N, C-alpha and C positions, 0 to 999 in steps of 0.2 A: 853507741848510743842513738846515732842517727840511724843506722839501721832497725834497732829497736823501734824508735818513735816511727819510722818509715813503714814497718810491718805492722802496727801497731794502728797508725792511719790508714793501711789497705784495709786492713780487719775491719775497721769501723765504717770504712765507705762502702765495702761490699756488704756488709749486715744492714749499714742505712740505707743503701739502694734496694736491697732484696726487700727490705721492709717496705721501702716506700712504694715499689711496684706492687707488694700486696694491698698497701692502703691504697693507692690508686684504682687496683683492680674494684676493690670492693667500693671505693667513693664512685666510679664508674657505674657499679652495678646500681647506688644507691640513687645516680643521676637518671639513668635510664628508668629506673623503677619511678622517681618521681616524675620525670618528664612523661612517661605513660600514664600516671596518675594524671596528671594534669592533662593530658589528651584525653583519657577518659573523662576528666570534669568536663571537657569542653563538648565532648560528645554528648554527655548528660543536659549540659547548658543546650546544645543544639536542639536535642530531643524535647526540651522544655520550652525553647522558641518556637520549633515547629509545631509542639502542641498547641501553642497558644494561638498560631495562626489557623490550625485546625480547629480549636475552639470556636474562634471567630466566624469560621466558615459555618459551624453547626448553629453558632448563634444565630447567623444571618438567615441561615435555613429556616430556625424556628421562627425566628420575626416574618420570614415570608409564609411558613406554614400557619401560623397566628393569623394571619390578614387572611390567608383563605378559609380559616375556621370560623374566622369572624362573621363570613357571609353563611357558612356552612351551617353552623351549629343551629342559629335562628332558625333556617329552613328545616332542620331536621326537627327541632322541637314543634314549628307551625304544622309540619306532616301527623307527627304523633298526636296532634290537638284533631286534625281533620279526620284522622284515623278512630277518634272517639274512644280511646282507650288510655286506661291510665297507665304511666312508666311501668309499675310494678307488673302490669297483666301482660306486657308484651313478651311474645313468644322469641326463641332464639332463631327460629327462622325467621320474623319480622326484622330483626335486630341486624341479622346477618345481610338481608335485603336492602334495610336502611345505609349499611356501613359499605355495602358494594354501590349503592345508587350514588352515596356523596362522597366516595373515595376514601375511607378511613379503615384502618385497620380492625379497631374495635371500639365500642359503644359502651359506655357505664353511665349509669343514673345512681347517685350519693344523696342523701337524704341530710337532714341537719344533724345526725349524731355521727356524720363521717362515715356512714356504712353504705358501701355498695349494695344497693337492694335489687339491681338487675344488671345483666351484662352478658353479651355473646362471647365472653371467653369465663370458660367454666369454672376454672381454678382460682378467679378471682371474687367467685360470686360469693357474698355475706362478707367480705372481708369489711373489718374496721381499721380505718388508720388511728394510730394511737395520737394521743395529744400533743402537740408540739408546735415548731414554726410551721409544718406543711398544713395542718388543721386550721392554725390562725390566717394562712393562706386561702383555703378553702372558705373560711367565714367569711372573707373579704370578696367573695364573689357571689355569693348568695345573692338574687334580687338586682344586683348590677344592671343585666341586660347586655352585657357586653363580653366578648370571648377575652380569657385571659389566661397567660402561659406561665407555667413552673419553671420552664427550660425543658433540657435534653435529659434524659437517664437511662439506662438499659434495663432491658427486659430481665425481670426475676429469672426467668427459666432459660432462655436462649441466649441472653447475654448481648444481644441486638442492640442498637442505639435507636431510641423511640423519643417523639416528642410528644407531649401530652397537653391538649387544651381543654380548658373549662369555660361553662358559660352557664351561667346563673338567670332562668327564664324571669322576668318581672313578675312579682305577686306569687310565685310558686316555691314551692319548700325542698327544691331538690336540684340538684346540679347536671349537667349533661358534660361528660367527658369523652373525649375523643382522644385516641393515640392513631399515630403513623409511624410506620418503621422509616427512619431518615435515608438509609441506602436507596431503598425504593423511591422517595419523594426526589431525591437529587438526581437519580437516573433520568427521572420524568420532567428535570428541570432544563433552562438552558445551559446549567454548567455540568452536565452529567460529565463529561470526559475531566473536567476538574475534581469531581467526587470520587473518580475511578484513579487519578493519580495519587490523591490524598490517602483512600483507604489501601492500594497497591504498593506502592512506591515512594511516597513523601516519609515515610520513617524509616523503612528497610534500607534505603539506599546509604545509611550511616555505615553498614558493611562495606560496601562497595568501594567507599574512600578513605577505609583504613585497612591495612594490612593485617594487623593484628586482632581486629574485632571480628569476631565471628557469629555475632547473633545480637539482635536488639530487638524489644519492645517494648510496648505502651501497654498498662493496664489502668483501667478506670475502676475506681473504689464507690461501689453502691451499698445499700441496705443487703443486698442478696449475696455479695461477694466481692472478688477483684478479677476484673474480665479483661482479658486482651481485646485491644482495638483493630490489632494488625491480625490476628487470628481467630476471629467469630467464635464463641462457643467454651472458648478456653479461658479456664480459671488459676489462679494461684490456689495454694493451699490455705486455707483460713488460718492456720497456726504461723505460717511463714508473713503472711500478711499483716499480723499483729505485732510481730516482732520487730517488722520493717517500721510499722508507725510508730512503736516505742522507742526505737534507736533513731531512726530517721535516714540510716544506713546502713547497708549489711552486704558482708563478701562472705561468698560461698564457694571454697574452691571444690573442684571435680575430683572425682575418686582417684585419678591419672595424676594428679599435681601439676598438670601442663596447663590447667585452664581456671578462670577464675570468674565469676557470675555476680556481678554488683547489682544491689536493687539497690533504688533510693526515692524518697516519696517526694512530690512537688505540686504546689497548687500556685497558680499566678496570682500576684497581689492586688490587682486590678480587676478584682469581682464587679460584677455590674449588680447597683443597688436593685434588691428585690430578687435577685436570683442567688440559689446555693451554689457555693464554690465547687469545682469540680477538682477532685484531689487525684491523682494519679500516682502510679508506682512508674520509675524507669528500671529499665533492666537491660544490661550491657555484658556480654561475656567476651572475654577476650583471653589472647594465649599469651602465655607468661616465657615462652622461648625465646623473645628478642633480647630481654635484660642478661639471659645468661649467656648468649651467643655473645653481647658485647663483653663481658666479663672475661672470657675465653680470649676473645680477639686481643684486649687491650694486655691480659698477662703474656701472652706470647710476642707480640711487639715489643712489650718492655724488656722481654728478657734477651731480644737479641740486639735491642739500642744499648743495654748494660753492658753486653760483651764488646761493643765495639766501642763504647764510649767510656770505660772503665779508665785507660791510662790517662788521657786527658782530665779525668776527674780527678784522678790522685794529682797531677800536677797542678794544677787549679787549688786545690784543698790547701795544698803547702804552701801556697803563696798568701792564700787566705787567711792562714793561721797567723801570721806575722801581721797582716793588716786588721784583722778582727778583733784580735786579745792583746797584741804589745802595744800598737799605736794606740787603741783607746785609753789604755792606761797610763801613756804618758800624757795625753790630751788631758785625763781626769787630773793629773798631778800641777797642770799648768792652771787649770780653772780653779781647782783649791785655792793655788795662792793667790788669784786676783781676788775671790771672796774675800779672804783672809785681809786684803789689802785694803777691802771697803767697795769695791764695785759689786753693788747688789745686784745691778741689772745684765750682770755679765752672763751670756747664753752658756747652757750646758749643752755640750754634745752625746749623743748615743742615748737619750733617754727613751726614744722608742723602742730600744731594743728589749729581749724578752729574758735574755741571758744574765749571769750575776752582774757583768759589767753593766747592763741596761739599769738593774735593781740599785748598783753602786751611783750611777750618773742620776737616777732618780732620788736616791736618796741626798746626794750633794744640792739637787733643784729645790727639794722641799728643804732643805735648811736654808737654802738663800731666801726661798719663798716665806718661811717662816720669820727669818730676820726682818725681811721688809714687811710683811705683815704687822709685826709687832710696832715697827716704826711709823706705819700707817694709822694704827689704830691709836697710837698716842695723839697723832695728829688730828683725829676724828672725836677724839675724848675732848681735846682742847676746845673744839669746835663745839660740842655738845655743852660742854660748860656754861661756852658763852649764851646758851640758850636758856639758862637758869639764873646767870650772875651776869649781864649786860657789861660789855666791854667799857661802855660810856661809865656805869658804876666804879668799874674798878679805875677807871681814868680819872676819876673826880676824888677818890680817895688817894690817887697818887701810885696804885700799884700796876706794874705793866701786864703781870699774868694771875690767874687763880692762886699758882703754886705760892706766890709771894705773900697772900692776903694769910693776916694773923688776926684769933681774937682780940676783939676789943678797937681794931684799926679805924679810925674817923676822923672826919673832915668837917669844919663849918662850910656852907655856903649859901649863898643868896638867889632863891629860884623860884619857879612857879610851880606849884603844885595842882595836878589836874584830879578829880576822882570821877568816875562816870558809871553809872548804874542801868540797869535794864529795867523799865517800869513795869510791874505785877510780874517779876520773873516767877514768884511763888504759885499764883494762880496758872501762869501758861506752863510750868514744870509740872505741875500735876495733872497734865492731859498725856504726857509724853514718859515713855519709861526709863530707866538711867541710862542706857545705851541713847537712846533719842534725845534725852538732856545733854549728853557729852557732845554729841554731833553737833547740836542745833548751837550750843555755845562756841565750840572750835569753830562753826561756818561764820557765825557773827564776829570772833577776834580774828578770822582772817580777813574781815572787811575793814575793821578798824585799826587793827595792830599796825599794818605797814603806814597808816595815815599819820599815826603818831611819829614813827621814824621818819616820815617825809618830812616832818615841820620842825626836826631838830629835838625831838624828845625821846626818851626811853620808858619803857613799861618797867617800874618797879617791882611791881608784882600785882597777880591776879587774885581776888578775892571774892570765891565764886565767880556769878555775874559780873562783878563789877573790876574796873579797871583803876589803879592806880600810878600814874607816870608824871615825870618829872621834864621840866624845860628850863633851857637857860634865860629865856625871857618872857614877858607877859604876853609880846605880839606873837610869839611861836605859840603859847599853849591855846592862846584866843582861836587864832588862825587852824590849831589843830582840832578844837572844839568844833568850829563850822565845817571843817573838812569830813569829821565825824558823822556830823549830819547829813552831809551829801553821800557819804558810803552807805550811811543807813538807809537812804530813799535807794539805791541800787539792790540793798538787801533784801527791803520789802517788794520788790517790783517780782520776783519770781514767786514770793508768797503770797501777793497779790493773784497774781495766775493762777495758781492752784486753789484759792478761795479761803487763805489763811488770814487771819487778823495780823495786822502790821506790829512791828514791836517799836517801841517807843524807850529814848532815853533820857535820863538827866543828868546834866554835867555840872560840876561846880569847881572855880578856880579862885585859889587864894595865893598871893605873892607873899615872902618871907625868908626868914632866916632858918636855915635847919642844920641838923648833925646828920651827916652820912656815914654809917660805919658798920661793923659787923656785932651781931650778939650771938649768945646762945652758950655753949660750953665747948669742949675740947674736942669732943667727938660728933659734935652737930652744931653746926654755926648757920648763920643766915645774914644776908646785907639786909639794911632797912635804913630808913630815915626816922628822925625824933625831932619833932618839935610843935610848939603852940599853933605854928601856921599849918601845918600838916592837919591837926585837929579841926581846926578852923576850915579848911577845905573840905574835908568830910562832912561837916555840920551843914556847910554850904550847898553840898551836894544833895543832901538829905533833905533840905529846905525847897529844892526844885519841885519837891512832891506836894509841899502845903502850897505853895503859890502856881502849881498847875504850870509849869515854863520848863522850857526845853534847858535852857542855861542859865546859871549864874555866875557874876563874879563879885570879889570883896573890893571894897574902897581901896585895899592895899593893891589889888592886879590894876583897877582902873586908873589909879593914879602912876603906875608903869608902863603903861600905854604910850609909844611914840606919837601917836595920834590919835585919842580916843573918837575923834570926830568920823575918823575914815572906815568907823564901825556903827551898826545901830545898835545903839545902847542906851540904855535910861536908868534912873534912879527906880528901884520897887519899892523899897522900905528902909528903914532905921530899926534893926532888932538888936537884942541882946541874946546872942545864940548861947544855947544849953550849954552848960559849963565854964561861961564865960560872963564877966562883969562888966565890960566896955561896950558900946552899943557899936555896931558896926552897920555902915551903909551897903545896902543889896543893890546891884546893879544887873537890870535885865538885858541878854543880849540878843535882839528878836530879827538878825539878819536875814536867817531864812523862815523867818514867819512868812503866811500868804501875804500877797501883795496887798490886799484893802488892809488886813490887821497892821502890816508893817507901816502901810502910810498913815492910818489913823495913830500908831504910836507914835513917827515923827511928828505930829503936827503938835505934840504937848511936850515932846522930850526937852527943848529949850526952855520952857517954863518950869518942869520937875527938875531940871538940874541947878536952875537959879534959887528955887524954894527949896531943895537940899543945901546948898550954899549958905542959905540965909538962916536956915535951921541950925546948922553946924556953927553960926556966927551968934547964935541964940537972937536972931531977929526972927522972934515968933510970929508978930503978926503981918510981917510982909511972907515970910514962908506960907503962913494959912490962906493969905489973900491970892497967891499963885496957884496953891494948890486947888483952891474953890475954883479961881479960873479954868483949872485942867477939867474939872467935874464938869464944870458948865458946858466945855468944847467938847467934852467927850463921858457923857453920863455913864455911870457904871465903871469906869475905868479903875480897874484893881489898885492900879499904882498910885493913883492921886488920893484914892479911897485911905489905902494903907499909910502913906505918907501924912495926908491929914491928920489920922489917929495920932500919929507920934508929935503934932504939936501940943505941948500942953493947953488943956482949956482956959487954965487961969492968968495965960499971960495976955 
């Protein structure tokens, strides 16, 4: 058995090693091909960079030539005037004489219809430029009285680089165009040696620096064809050019299969404003023999190494069989026992393996993670439920968690109820989309919600833009209401910076007995509070709109305050709230009013309090006197006016 296993293992090793050698050879071929391709692209990038430098030199030459033509062309126009001849009447000999005198290759005269009506270059005579960006440029030159250039281009006949300059004589309906051959002008400049280097060596030295590159070229594309910059007069086949422009990159193998020529298009991104971009085709021809030689070398070397190393590999493989299969299976058995014992953080080994053992290990890890995830989900679910049913509510009805709550659970409590509402929210919401409405309300609640919790309260429910909250004491509720006004100021600050209208709220507080519990049916229930005190708090909040104040509290809340004088509070009216029969004293909380208004209200507060006390004791005469004194001290005070109306006139 051991011999059969050994023979089987040896056969597998030989087959695997041979296959690995072939794979490695192919990988080497791909690697060399990829590196060769990367090197090719670096050469293309280098050609592009060289062309950018070359184009910069051409632009510099164009600027220099334009500066020269700025002096020459007005002189030509002046000499034509001195000759007393119309430009259309000049002979070819006269034009040649002007060209020779002023050092230009050819002269053209162009009319408003963009037609060359006279020139010393016979095949351009009568040429009409088609309407487009170039004719728009020509229109911008007419009558300007200055030389302007449209850049460097290739001659449509010779393929040589030329620079063209245009001059629009003031008051004339024609342009003078002068062309010069770039190589010729560069030879006459102070940098003739540099032009010689650019045209003869700058591009072609890519062949010298790369052993497998046999040829490079740069072709400039213009309307007349695709011309070589290295070999003047040589053109690419128009059909090949169209295919290169369409595909962006094209590989053409030679007939022998030993070489490939790659063509790719390029134009620099930083084209000078006002100049047409110069697009080129890069040509690189390279030899494929390098990749093939690498494959042969790798294959032969691998076969030699296989013959030398196979005995050692066989011994190592037999040892690894024990370590890579048997030992991992024993580890998995121990890890499964740990998970069964409740250790959900126990690490699982060999999960990075790609064989069946690795698959089995990942299955164990997935099982462990799934159980742990379910437990975490339960924890997160409990936390999420608390956002809908506050823990404080559950504590009040004597339930440790949401699971123990049943329909009809309830408990009586004595608490302070707060209702708070955004003023004119309907009109405000009409200016917003539904998404903006939700975003606005949530942003507002993010400011005021934490304030309620910070002052010992909890939010029982949201009613649209309104909040209903409960507090253990009247002081907690009152302080929370004042803090909400402070939070509202911080909420309004960025709105004011954006030019938006500030948000105002009204807050009503009442204190009394209520029932807390669950209502609904078996499959849908909700926690709520029910009592006359809750209804009264809601009515009081709605009265803040009537009295145009920010906070009102009831007599019941006022009486529960530890020290009413610690707050800026004054009686505002004695009313019978809608749906009620007993009169209720309403108190205005004005701690957050502007200082002048707060000081004015404080001056009459003591008299108003005494007046209300007299009114509640049916001492109408004293109450009326006190309220009238307040009106005399603060004419138009709505609190004194309202309370004076509460005094029976027949008393």
